C-alpha positions as CSV (number, residue, x, y, z in Angstrom):
1,M,104.0,72.0,119.5
2,K,107.7,72.1,118.7
3,I,109.8,72.7,115.6
4,I,111.4,69.6,114.1
5,D,112.5,70.8,110.7
6,I,112.6,73.8,108.2
7,E,112.3,73.3,104.5
8,T,113.0,75.8,101.7
9,I,111.3,75.9,98.2
10,P,112.7,78.1,95.5
11,L,110.5,79.8,92.9
12,L,112.0,80.2,89.5
13,G,111.2,80.2,85.8
14,E,108.5,82.9,86.1
15,T,110.4,85.6,88.1
16,P,108.9,89.0,87.0
17,D,111.0,91.8,85.6
18,G,111.9,94.0,88.5
19,G,112.8,97.0,86.3
20,W,116.6,96.9,87.0
21,E,119.0,98.0,84.3
22,D,120.8,94.7,84.4
23,R,119.6,92.0,82.1
24,F,116.3,90.4,83.2
25,D,116.2,86.6,83.6
26,P,112.9,84.8,84.5
27,E,115.0,81.9,85.7
28,E,116.5,83.9,88.5
29,N,115.4,82.7,92.0
30,L,114.5,85.8,94.0
31,H,111.7,84.3,96.1
32,T,111.9,81.4,98.5
33,L,109.0,79.7,100.3
34,I,109.6,78.3,103.9
35,E,107.8,75.4,105.5
36,V,108.3,75.0,109.3
37,R,107.4,71.5,110.3
38,T,106.3,70.5,113.8
39,D,106.1,67.4,116.0
40,E,102.3,67.5,116.1
41,G,101.9,67.6,112.3
42,P,100.9,71.1,111.2
43,V,103.2,72.9,108.8
44,G,103.7,76.7,108.8
45,L,104.1,78.6,105.6
46,G,106.4,81.6,105.1
47,S,107.9,83.6,102.2
48,C,111.3,85.3,101.8
49,Y,112.2,87.9,99.2
50,T,115.6,86.3,98.9
51,S,117.2,83.4,96.9
52,Q,117.1,79.9,98.2
53,A,121.0,79.8,98.3
54,L,121.0,82.8,100.7
55,V,118.1,81.4,102.8
56,D,119.8,78.0,103.1
57,A,123.1,79.6,104.1
58,S,121.3,81.6,106.8
59,L,119.6,78.4,108.0
60,R,123.0,76.9,108.7
61,L,123.2,79.6,111.4
62,L,119.6,79.7,112.5
63,R,118.6,76.0,112.4
64,P,120.4,75.1,115.7
65,L,118.5,77.9,117.4
66,L,115.1,76.7,116.0
67,I,115.0,73.0,116.3
68,G,113.1,72.1,119.5
69,E,111.7,75.6,119.9
70,Y,108.0,76.2,120.5
71,A,106.3,76.8,117.2
72,I,103.5,78.9,118.6
73,E,105.6,81.7,120.0
74,P,106.5,83.7,116.9
75,E,107.5,87.0,118.5
76,R,109.7,85.5,121.2
77,V,111.4,83.0,118.9
78,S,112.0,85.6,116.1
79,E,113.4,88.1,118.6
80,K,115.7,85.3,119.9
81,L,116.9,84.8,116.4
82,H,117.6,88.5,115.9
83,Q,119.4,88.8,119.2
84,M,121.5,85.7,118.6
85,T,122.7,86.9,115.1
86,F,123.8,90.5,115.7
87,W,127.3,89.8,114.5
88,Q,126.4,87.5,111.6
89,G,124.4,89.3,108.9
90,R,122.0,91.6,110.8
91,G,119.8,93.3,108.3
92,G,120.7,91.3,105.3
93,A,120.0,87.7,104.2
94,V,119.8,86.5,107.8
95,T,117.1,88.9,108.6
96,H,115.3,88.0,105.3
97,A,115.4,84.4,106.3
98,I,114.0,85.2,109.8
99,S,111.2,87.1,108.1
100,G,110.0,83.9,106.3
101,I,110.4,81.8,109.5
102,D,108.4,84.4,111.5
103,I,105.5,84.4,109.0
104,A,105.5,80.6,109.2
105,L,105.3,80.7,113.0
106,W,102.4,83.1,112.9
107,D,100.7,80.7,110.5
108,L,101.3,77.8,112.9
109,L,99.9,79.8,115.9
110,G,96.8,80.5,113.9
111,K,96.4,76.9,112.9
112,A,96.9,75.8,116.6
113,T,94.3,78.3,117.9
114,G,91.9,78.0,115.0
115,Q,92.1,81.7,114.4
116,P,93.2,83.9,111.4
117,V,96.5,85.6,112.1
118,S,94.9,89.0,111.9
119,R,92.9,88.3,115.0
120,L,96.0,87.1,116.8
121,L,97.8,90.3,115.8
122,G,95.2,92.2,117.7
123,G,91.9,92.1,115.9
124,R,90.3,92.6,112.5
125,Y,89.4,96.2,111.6
126,R,88.2,95.2,108.1
127,E,87.2,92.2,106.1
128,R,88.5,93.4,102.7
129,V,91.0,95.8,101.4
130,K,91.9,97.4,98.1
131,P,94.8,95.9,96.2
132,Y,96.8,98.0,93.8
133,G,98.1,96.2,90.7
134,S,101.9,96.7,90.6
135,L,103.2,97.2,87.0
136,L,106.3,98.6,85.4
137,F,106.4,101.5,83.0
138,E,106.6,100.6,79.3
139,E,106.7,102.5,76.0
140,P,103.3,104.2,75.7
141,P,101.6,101.7,73.3
142,L,102.6,98.7,75.5
143,L,101.8,100.7,78.6
144,Q,98.3,101.2,77.4
145,E,97.9,97.5,76.7
146,K,99.1,96.5,80.2
147,L,96.9,99.1,81.9
148,L,93.8,98.0,80.1
149,A,94.6,94.3,80.9
150,A,95.0,95.1,84.6
151,V,91.7,97.1,84.7
152,S,90.0,94.2,82.9
153,R,91.2,91.9,85.7
154,G,89.3,94.1,88.2
155,F,92.0,96.5,89.6
156,R,90.8,99.9,90.6
157,A,94.2,101.1,91.7
158,L,97.5,100.7,89.8
159,K,101.1,101.5,90.6
160,L,103.6,102.2,87.8
161,G,107.3,102.4,88.2
162,W,110.9,101.9,87.1
163,H,112.1,101.2,83.6
164,H,112.5,104.5,81.7
165,F,110.8,106.7,84.3
166,G,113.4,109.2,85.6
167,R,116.0,107.7,83.2
168,I,115.4,109.8,80.0
169,N,114.0,113.3,80.7
170,C,111.2,115.1,82.4
171,Q,109.2,115.4,79.2
172,Y,109.2,111.6,78.7
173,D,108.2,111.1,82.4
174,E,105.2,113.3,81.9
175,L,104.3,111.5,78.7
176,L,104.2,108.2,80.5
177,V,102.0,109.5,83.3
178,K,99.7,111.4,80.9
179,T,99.3,108.1,78.9
180,A,98.5,106.2,82.1
181,R,95.9,108.7,83.3
182,E,94.2,109.0,79.9
183,T,94.1,105.2,79.5
184,V,92.5,104.3,82.8
185,G,90.4,107.4,83.2
186,P,89.6,109.5,86.3
187,D,88.2,106.7,88.6
188,V,91.2,104.4,88.8
189,E,93.8,105.4,91.4
190,L,97.4,105.8,90.1
191,M,100.6,105.6,92.1
192,V,104.1,106.2,90.8
193,D,107.3,104.5,92.0
194,A,110.5,106.2,90.6
195,G,112.7,103.3,91.8
196,G,115.2,105.3,93.7
197,S,116.7,102.1,95.0
198,D,118.0,101.3,91.5
199,Q,121.7,101.1,91.2
200,F,123.5,104.6,91.2
201,W,120.2,106.6,91.2
202,P,121.1,109.9,89.6
203,H,118.5,112.3,91.0
204,G,118.2,114.4,94.1
205,Y,115.8,116.6,95.9
206,K,115.2,119.2,93.1
207,W,114.3,116.6,90.5
208,A,112.1,114.8,93.0
209,V,110.1,117.9,94.0
210,E,109.6,119.1,90.4
211,T,108.5,115.6,89.5
212,A,106.1,115.5,92.5
213,R,104.4,118.7,91.2
214,M,103.9,117.1,87.8
215,L,102.5,113.9,89.3
216,A,100.1,116.0,91.5
217,D,98.7,117.5,88.3
218,Y,97.6,114.0,87.2
219,R,96.1,113.2,90.6
220,V,98.7,110.6,91.4
221,A,97.9,109.1,94.9
222,W,101.6,108.9,96.1
223,F,105.2,109.2,94.9
224,E,107.4,106.3,95.9
225,E,111.1,106.0,96.1
226,A,111.8,109.4,94.6
227,L,115.3,109.4,96.2
228,P,117.9,106.8,97.2
229,P,116.6,104.7,100.2
230,D,119.2,106.1,102.6
231,D,118.6,109.8,102.0
232,L,116.7,110.5,105.2
233,E,117.3,114.3,105.0
234,G,116.2,114.5,101.4
235,F,113.0,112.7,102.1
236,K,112.3,115.0,105.1
237,K,112.6,118.0,102.8
238,L,110.7,116.4,100.0
239,R,107.8,115.4,102.3
240,E,107.6,119.0,103.5
241,H,107.4,120.6,100.0
242,A,105.8,117.9,97.7
243,P,102.1,118.5,96.9
244,L,101.3,114.8,97.2
245,P,102.1,112.0,99.7
246,I,105.7,110.6,99.8
247,A,106.3,106.9,100.3
248,T,109.4,104.7,100.9
249,G,110.8,102.0,103.2
250,E,110.8,98.7,101.2
251,V,114.6,98.1,101.6
252,L,114.7,98.8,105.4
253,T,114.8,95.9,107.9
254,R,113.7,95.7,111.5
255,R,111.7,98.3,113.4
256,Q,114.9,100.1,114.6
257,S,115.7,101.1,111.0
258,F,112.2,102.5,110.4
259,L,112.0,104.6,113.6
260,P,114.1,107.6,112.4
261,W,111.9,107.9,109.2
262,I,108.8,107.7,111.3
263,E,109.8,109.9,114.2
264,Q,111.5,112.6,112.1
265,G,108.5,112.8,109.7
266,A,110.3,111.7,106.5
267,V,107.4,110.0,104.9
268,D,103.6,110.1,104.6
269,I,103.5,106.4,103.8
270,V,105.9,103.8,105.2
271,Q,106.3,100.5,103.3
272,P,107.8,97.6,105.3
273,D,108.1,94.4,103.4
274,V,107.2,91.5,105.8
275,T,109.2,89.0,103.7
276,K,112.4,91.1,104.3
277,C,111.9,93.4,107.4
278,G,111.6,90.7,110.0
279,G,108.2,89.2,109.3
280,L,104.8,89.9,110.8
281,S,106.3,90.5,114.2
282,E,108.4,93.4,113.0
283,G,105.8,94.6,110.5
284,R,103.2,95.0,113.2
285,R,105.5,97.0,115.4
286,I,106.5,99.3,112.4
287,A,102.8,99.7,111.5
288,W,101.8,100.8,115.0
289,A,104.7,103.2,115.3
290,A,103.6,104.7,112.0
291,Y,100.0,104.9,113.3
292,D,101.1,106.7,116.5
293,H,102.8,109.4,114.3
294,N,99.8,109.7,111.9
295,I,101.7,108.0,109.1
296,E,100.0,105.5,106.8
297,M,101.4,102.0,106.4
298,V,101.2,100.2,103.1
299,P,103.2,97.0,103.0
300,H,105.6,96.6,100.1
301,G,104.9,93.3,98.3
302,W,106.9,92.3,95.2
303,N,105.5,89.0,96.3
304,T,104.3,85.4,96.4
305,A,100.8,84.2,97.3
306,V,102.1,83.4,100.8
307,G,103.6,86.9,101.2
308,L,100.4,88.5,99.9
309,A,98.4,86.4,102.4
310,A,100.7,87.7,105.2
311,D,100.2,91.3,104.0
312,L,96.4,90.8,104.0
313,Q,96.5,89.6,107.6
314,L,98.6,92.6,108.7
315,V,96.5,95.3,107.1
316,A,93.3,93.7,108.5
317,A,94.8,94.2,112.0
318,M,95.7,97.9,111.5
319,P,93.2,100.7,112.1
320,V,93.8,102.8,109.0
321,A,95.5,100.5,106.5
322,R,93.9,100.9,103.0
323,Y,95.9,99.0,100.5
324,V,98.0,95.9,99.7
325,E,100.4,95.6,96.8
326,Y,99.5,92.9,94.2
327,L,102.1,92.0,91.6
328,T,100.1,91.4,88.4
329,P,100.1,89.1,86.6
330,S,102.3,86.7,88.5
331,P,102.3,82.9,88.6
332,Y,104.0,83.1,92.0
333,I,100.7,84.5,93.3
334,E,98.2,82.9,91.0
335,E,99.5,79.4,90.5
336,I,100.9,78.4,93.9
337,A,97.8,78.8,96.0
338,A,95.2,76.0,96.2
339,A,92.5,78.6,96.1
340,P,93.7,81.7,94.2
341,M,92.7,85.1,95.5
342,K,90.0,86.9,93.5
343,L,89.0,90.6,93.3
344,D,85.4,91.3,93.9
345,A,83.2,93.6,91.8
346,D,84.5,96.6,93.7
347,G,88.1,95.8,93.0
348,M,88.7,94.6,96.6
349,L,90.3,91.5,98.1
350,S,88.7,89.7,101.0
351,I,90.9,89.1,104.1
352,P,91.1,85.3,104.6
353,D,89.4,84.2,107.8
354,A,90.6,80.6,107.9
355,P,93.1,79.6,110.6
356,G,96.6,81.0,110.2
357,L,97.4,82.9,107.0
358,G,94.3,81.4,105.4
359,I,96.3,79.9,102.5
360,E,97.3,76.4,101.4
361,L,99.7,75.6,98.6
362,N,98.8,74.1,95.3
363,P,101.3,71.1,95.0
364,E,101.2,71.0,91.2
365,G,101.9,74.7,90.9
366,V,104.7,74.6,93.5
367,A,106.3,71.6,91.8
368,R,106.3,73.3,88.4
369,L,107.7,76.6,89.7
370,S,110.3,75.1,92.0
371,R,111.2,72.2,89.6
372,S,110.7,70.2,92.8
373,R,114.0,71.5,94.2
374,R,113.3,71.3,97.9
375,H,115.9,71.5,100.6
376,S,115.6,70.5,104.2
């Protein structure tokens, strides 16, 4: 089975607010689906957390390296792409594009062998996992509404972040967290993401450790992106002194970037994004390195249904993975899949066991959200 074409599909019109200070535009294209076509008919699905314009530009470089390649050798082909592009965008849009291609190749390998990707990644340690609903902080009245709506959809874990948290004062931060805890009660897990990868993040270690102590008082499960994403030394000190787990890693790409954070003990939870970091091939390596250092892996997923399906396959194949991120609500998850994912009565998601990623696209939903703008 060989690769004969790669097609990109933008998602736009329903792009969720990411919490950035710049103006939010739902028409912005931040997610691109990938279809890898083969000479034997099967099509592999992937997802990139990158605009179609950047993915298409990257494909001008990558396409000659892909056409004619074996479609069922994801790790070798992806590593070839990384090795051949050291000097042309390593770690940026090119790596993001390779991520989507890699996911699609794993999907093809699963379809060719009749196995779910998780079994090909090494085996299934679980059949279901807890999703945490990913939400932005809002003013307390609206925050209450959004939290109650998420709980009514079945979520038993919720992550809140960005917007005004860390941007006004410590008293307001505590008001937001107190509101959240009182709204959902003691039995729903809460996580907090400060959004330290926001532009010109103003806080350092002292703010982070004081905020961590406040969050621990409200039994927050982890504190994410408390510092800028390159502050390795700050994260090492914060992990040592914070009374709750510390998480980061969503902006890093490739396993080599993650190793210092893992080997030097900078985090309790590492968060590779398989739609950016190099795909499932890199995500698996990062996850095993974390496991070998007694660090938890929770994939970052500001995501699409295809990206979420990839995350589910990855966590199924890791011994101690406990969560996936689930952006909620989001048409990019709920409208583009032929069979939308459903939480069970315990607030868990089943790991798809069909061949490949276990997901097929809904043509009507994709056409609406892409405006049928496909490139090949």
